[in-house]
N, C-alpha and C positions, 0 to 999 in steps of 0.2 A: 275446342272444336273436335279434336281427335276423339275425346271421350264420347261426344255426341254421335259421331260416325260409328264408332265401335258399338255403342248401344243400339243404334238403328239396325246395324248388320245382325247383331245378336237376336233382336226381335224378329227379323225376317227369317233367320235360320230356325228359331224356335217355332215360329208360326208354320213353317213348312215341314217341321219334324226332321230336319237334317242339319245337325250342328256343324258338319264339315262342308256344307254347300258353298260354292263360290258365289259371291254377290257382286254384281257390277253396279257402280253408281257414278254419278257426276257431281262435282262440286263447282258452284259458281261463286266467284269472288268479285266484289265491287271494289276495285283498287284505284278509284279515280280521285283520291285525295290530292289536292294541289297545294304544295307547300309554298307559302309566299316568300320566295327567295330566288335569287339569281344563282345560276350554276355555271362554272367554267367547264366546258366539255372539250378538253384538249385533244381527245381522239378525233374530233371533227372541227377543231379550231374555231369554236363559237362560244358565245355567252348566251345562255337560254334562260327563260323564266320571266321576262318582263311582259308588260302589257303590249299588245299589238300597237304599232308596227315594230316595236323594239323587243320582240320576243325571241329574236334570233339574230344576233349581231356577230358578223364575221371577225375573227381575230387573225386570220391568215395574213402573212406578210407584214405584220406589225411588229415593231421592235419593242423591247422591254419598256422604254420610256412611254411610247404610245399606249401600250397596254395598261401601264400604271395610271395614265391620264384617263383612259376609258373607265377603268374600275373606280376611280375617284368620282367621275361624272355619274356613274351608276349610284354610288353611295350618296352623292349630293342631290339625287333626284332628277337629273337632266333627262333621263329616259323613262320617267314616270315611276310609279310604285311597282313592286313585284306583283306579278299576276296573282289573283286570288279567285276562289270559287265565287261566282256571282249568283 
């Protein structure tokens, strides 16, 4: 991608006859890939990534035993499959 951008900038500079000209550009990136997995977000005390309504499950105030049970339930499919792009 970098080579493509450098090439475009070079073509603009050559076309304008000024090889030191500053060129402004914008790059758009489609970063909407959805990984089919659950993630533990301990900074917000939640498990995220399941299908709605299980896409955001609070972990706050749960002990280690409860968290282990919840994670096993996710693994066993109690909360559905991990969310995927539809």
